[in-house]
N, C-alpha and C positions, 0 to 999 in steps of 0.2 A: 765382692769383698769377702774376706774370711773373717771368722770370729776367733778371738784369742782369749784363753783363760790361763792365768799364771797361778803357780803354787810353789811352795817350798821355802817361802820366807820364814823368818823367825828370829829368835834371840840367840846370839852366839858370842862367845868370849873372843877377845882380841887374839889373833893368830889362828882362829878356828876356820872351818870351812862350811859352806852351804852349797847346795845345788838347786837352782831354780829351774822350773819346768814351765813350758808354755805349750798348751795343747791347741792345735789349729783345726778348726772346723771349716769345711768348704773346700773348693777345688784350689789346689796350689799350682799355679802355672810356672813354667820354667823361668819366667822373668822376675819372679818374686825375690826380693831381698827381705830378710827378717832380721830384726834387731832388738837389742836391749837398751833401754834408757833408764835413768834414775833421777829422782828429784828429792832433795833434802829440804826440810822446812826453811823457808826464807831464801832459797836458792833457785836458780834457773835449772830447767831440765838439762841433763847432761848425757851426752852420747857415751855408751859403754862399749858396745860391740855390734857388728853386723855380719851376717852370713848370706851368701848367695845360695838359695835353697837348692838349686839344681847342681851346681858345681862344688859347693862347699867352701868356696873362697871366703876368707875372713879378714876383717879389719877391726882393730881395737882402738879405743880411746886411750889417752895417755895414762889415765888412772887404772886401767885394766891390764895394761901390758905386763906380761910376766907373772900375773897372779890369777887372772880369769881366763876361762876357755869357753868359747861358744861352740855349740855343735848342734846337729839335728839328726833325727831318726826319721827317714822317709816313710818307713812302714808304719810307725806309730804316729806320724804327723805331729811330732813333738820337737820343740827346740829347747835346748838346755843352756844354762849358764853355770858352769862350775866355778865357784869363787873360793880361792884359797888365801891363806895369810891375811885374813880380814882385819881391817883397822876400824877404829871408831868413826873415822871420816867416810867409811863406806856406808854408814847408816843413811837409809833413804827408802823411799818407795820405788820399787823396780817395776818397770813396765816393759812388756814385749810389744812389738809393733811390726806391721807388715807394709811393704811398699810394692804395690802391684807391678809397677814398671821399673823397678830398680830405684836405688837410693843415690841421690846427689846432695839433697838438702833435707832437713828434717820434715819439711812440709810434704815431701814425697811419700811419707808414711801415712797411709789412709785408713788403717785399721789399728786399733789399740786395745790392749787388755785393760782390766780394771786395776791392776797393780797388786804387788805383794810387798809387805813391809819387811825390811831387813834392819835389825838393830844389833850393833856390835858394841859390847861394853868392855871396859878395861878392868 
């Protein structure tokens, strides 16, 4: 398993931008999918985006399409989530996660970061 540490959360006004980072420790095999999830108070965890580490293929959740961009830097072993046009409903704790054998369902993610808080105010 890899270890994941998120950073970059904070307080931002509606319409603003934030870039989240997730530093990965440990060996990253070619089968890894890495993703971002979020959870707001009183709500279920929500899929945001996922990237196949080796090829860079991406998939986005409906709430992220057109506003968020997931990417990774192989050299720095860091995954990013660029979030633009932020809305109050984007307020949540954002988690990065890793799926050793690829992602089909959420339970495939077997490593999780501690989360970083994003708060969007109007």
